[in-house]
N, C-alpha and C positions, 0 to 999 in steps of 0.2 A: 402699246398703247393700243393700236387700232383693233387687236381683242378684246380688249376691257372696255373700250367702247360700243363696239358690237354686242359683246353682255347686257353693257348697259341699257342697249337701246331696244332690246328684243323685251327687258325687263319692263320699260315704264307702262305708265297706266295712258294713253289717250280717250277725255271724255268728250272732247267734240266731232262731232264724226266730217264739218269741211278744212278743222284744223289738221286733223286726223288724215286726212287725203293732203294735202299740202303738205304736213312734216314727213310723210313716207316718201315724198317727191324728193327731199330731202335725205332720208337715211335710205332710197336708192342709188342717190348721187355717190353719199359717202361709201356704199358697198361694190360701188363703180372704180373709187378710189377720186372721184373726183371731187377732191374736200372744198374747192373755191364753192361749185355750183351749191353745193350741201350748205357753205357760209352764207350763202347767198339768200336762200331759199330758207333757213332757219333762224337769220336776224330780226327780220320783219315779222315773222312769230313771236319773237322772245321779245320784241318791244311792245308788241301785243296782252304780253300777260301771259304765254304758252309756256308751261311751265315743261315740259317737252324739247321741246327747241334750246331754252335754258340753259336747259342741261345740257344739252346738245350741242350748245356754242362754248359752254367751258371747257368741254373734251376738246372739242375745236384747237381752244387759245390754248389751252395747256400741253398737247402735244402738236400744237406749230403746224394745224393741215388748216391748209386756204390760207391759212395767212401768217403772220409773224409769232414765235409764240413770247406769250403774256400772261404770267402767272394772275396779274394785275385785273385782266381781263375774263381770265378763267374763274377765280372767286367772284367778283360782282355775277357773273350768270349765274354761278353753282349759287351763291347767297338768294337771290332773286326767286332760282326754280326750290330751294330749300324751303324758305319761309314763306309759301305756296305748300308746303309739305311732302316733297320728294324727297326721300330717303334715299338714296344713294347718292346724291348732294348733298346731303347731311353730313354722309358718313365722309364726303371726299370733302370737304368744310374743314372736320375735324379734323382729317389729316395734312390738311394745309398749316392748321393753327399748331396743330403738334410741332410740324416741321421748317415752320418757317417757311413756308412756299409764298411769295407772294404775299404776303403777311407778315409782322413780328409775329416771333413765337409767342403760342398765348397757349399755354397747357389748362387754364378752367375755360377758356372759351373754345377747345378741344375737345372737352369732356362734356362742355353742356351739346354740342352738335354730338357726339356718340352717342348720348344719352337718349337725345329725342330722338333717333335715328335704330337705335336698341331698343327703343318703349314702343315703337311701331312697327317692329318684326324684324328688324336688318341682321341676321347673324355675325354678316362681317361684324361690325360695330358691337355686336356684344362679345365676340372675341375679342377684340382689342378692348372692352374695359375691362377684362377680364386679364390679359395679358397686364392692359396698365397695374389694376390694383394689386396681383399678385407677386408682381413684379417691384412695384417702388422705385421704378426709376425715373416718373415723370407725375406722379403725385404718391402722396403718403402710400405706404403699403398697411393693403387692411382686404385680410384674405377673406374675412365675413362677405366683403360689399365684392371683392370678383367670384366666388362663388354666385352670389346671388345672379351676376350677368352672365355667369358662365354656364349654369341649370337653364336657366333661361333658354340660350341660344344652344342646349345640349338639346334640349328636350324638343326645340321646333326643326331640327336634325342638320346643327350645324357642325360640319364635321370637324371644324378646329376647336369649338368650345367644350365638342366632346371628348375630345382628346385633352385636353387642357382641366377640363372637372376629373376625368378620370387621374390625369397627373398629381391632381389635390388630393384623393385618396388614397394613391399608391403613396405619395410622403408622408400625409399628415398634414400640412398646411393646411390651417385654418378648421379644417376640418378631422373626424376621426381616420386612423388610419384605418383602410380598410381595403385589402386588394381582388377583396374579391369584387367588390362594389368599383375600384379600379378597372378589373379589368371586364367587366360590361360596359364601362362607356370606350374605354381604351379602344375594344372591340367596333364598338361603332362607327368610332370614327375611322378606324382601320376600315374596315365592310367597304367606306366609304374613297376606300386612297387615300386618307390623310398620310405623309410620309413619318410623319411625326409621331402618329399612332403604331404605324407596323412598326417602327423600331422600335420601343417601350414595350409592344406588345410581345416582340421577337423578345427581348432581354426576360419576361416574364415566363414565358413557356423555357429560355432556355435554364432558365433560377429557380421554373418548380412554383412561382409566388402567384398565388392568388389563380392559378388555374396546373392543372396535371403538368409536371415537367416532361418537354417533346422536341428533341431536338429538331423533327424534322421540319416542326412547324416552325418553330425559332428561325430555321435557316430561309424557310418560304417567305418571311414577313419581313426579315433580314434584307433579301434579295429582291423583294419588291419596293421597298425602300429605298436600297442603294442604288437600284436600277433610274431612280427618282433621280438621286445625284445627292442626296443627305449622309451628308460623311461623317457624319455618326453610327449609322447600318453600314458605312464599305467598313470602315472599322471594327464596327462586331463581325459583321460576315468573315474578315477577310483573320481578324482572330479565332474565330469557329473555325472553320477553316485548316489552320494553324496548328491543333492542335484532332482538330477528328472528333467525329463522336459516334457512339454505337449508332447505327439509323435500324429498328423494325423491321422484318425481312415483307411486312406487308406493303410496302412504300416503292411507289417505282423508280428502275434505276438511276433518271436523274437527280430525284432526291437522297436515294445511296447513295449517289458517285458524289454527290455534293456533301454529304458528309462525312466522308475518308477525310484523312486528313490528306491537305494539299496543298502545298505549300505557293507552287505554282499558281492556282488561284489566291490562295492567301494573299502572295505578294501583288497578284493586281489590283486587287480592291484594297490595298494598303498604299498603295499609290495614288488609287485616286483620291480615296480620303486625303494623304499626304501632303496631295498638289494642293487642296482644301483646305489646309492648314492645320490640319487633326494633331497635334502635339504626340499623341500615342502611336498614331501609324506611322508618323515619322520615325518615333524613338524603333519601332519594329522595322519597318522596311530597312535603317540603317542596317540591325541587328541580323536580317536576311540579307540584304548584302554583304558582311562580313563574315558569315559563315557559307553563302554558298547557297540557301535555301531559297529555291524557286526561282533564282534569279542566278546571272554568272557569280560567281566575288570578285569584287571591286572594295577595298579601299576604301579610294577615293571615294567613290559614291556613299558611301558607309559610313566614313566622316563629314560627308556634308549634308548627310541628313540628319545624323547625330546632332551636329552645330548647330542647326536648322529645329531639331526638337528643343536645344537647351532655350533657341528663346521664344519658343510659343509654348513650353512647360509651365507646370506651378505642380508646386509641391513634392507628391516621391514622385511623378513622372520628369520633370525636373533634375531632382535630385541622380533617378537614374539616367539619365542620357549624362549629365557631366559625367560619372561613374566608364560609363561606356567611352565621349570620346577620350577623356585619358587614356584608358585603355587600349583605345585604337592606332591615337597619337605615337603611339610607341614603337608600330610594326610600320612605320611610313618614311618617304622621303619627306624632303624639304617636297620638293616639287608635286607630290602626290599633294600634302598638307594646304600649299598656296591652291592650288587648282579646285580644293573641295572648298577653299574659306572665300573662294570667288565664284564657287556656284553657291553657298549660303547663305551671300551678301546681296548678292543681285535675285535671289527669291523673292515670290512676290505670290500668294495665294491667287487661285482660283477658284472660286466659289462656282462653283455648276448647279446647287442647289435651288428647288425654289424659295417662296414666302414661307 
């Protein structure tokens, strides 16, 4: 929360020199982690109508810095700042209404505030609007509306919007499917470090969709995304490493080594993805323990991960996990089965990826 507030404070606009001096005193106190002092400085400023101080109070109350956590107070101050045109407060109001934090959940009100922020250039709100309309989970699905908001964000340079707009072209969601155009937008997001864009662009280089097939580039992109904790990229990297790919001579040794069949590295990345709940990685990790590829052969762990995969998987992956489960159990003792079942029952995903 502190990093979010610090970023927010850097971005706000201060219009009055005298208020700016006082506000900056509060900001200095915040940076020094003297939250009570920041609260005391910003409170009178906020009551005088300073939107920067009002937004600052909203964050302090939301985080419980310098005062008991109060989402009701946070909402009050965010609203006051938002009504004066503070776009970041608008976004946070939208988030609170969307999730029912400190107020009754209200999707109509959430959309209203996200749109207000998006219309004056808040890239994160534009990305949220694109997600909302393309996903159809809390507003009616409308791909044309999603594309409209995502294009605005993408053209402003928002990495998440660039990825999501590219994804729409990749899948043909509400737009004509165009892999080349998808690659253009996804590349823009990947170049800014968006882990989702890096992973999808990796799959495009892996398969040759919209770009020339390039396994070395796929490995590079998967690894960048995987190192940020993205489970799908960790699985994709493990999968590529478990089969191996021919890498041209002009790539450095690190990339060439990564492109070789490497069960140990594959198992390491499958493990990371499996621990986050990725069912395909769980299934593959179970198979590697069953065969002793990259890890010591261990039927108990093989059965445990296969059981976990049956719980998390869908469709073809679930069917394959159930088949493997029924094969493995024939080669196990009752004690091994019991240990594996206990491990599977106690499993809880440990998500490490970013937003």
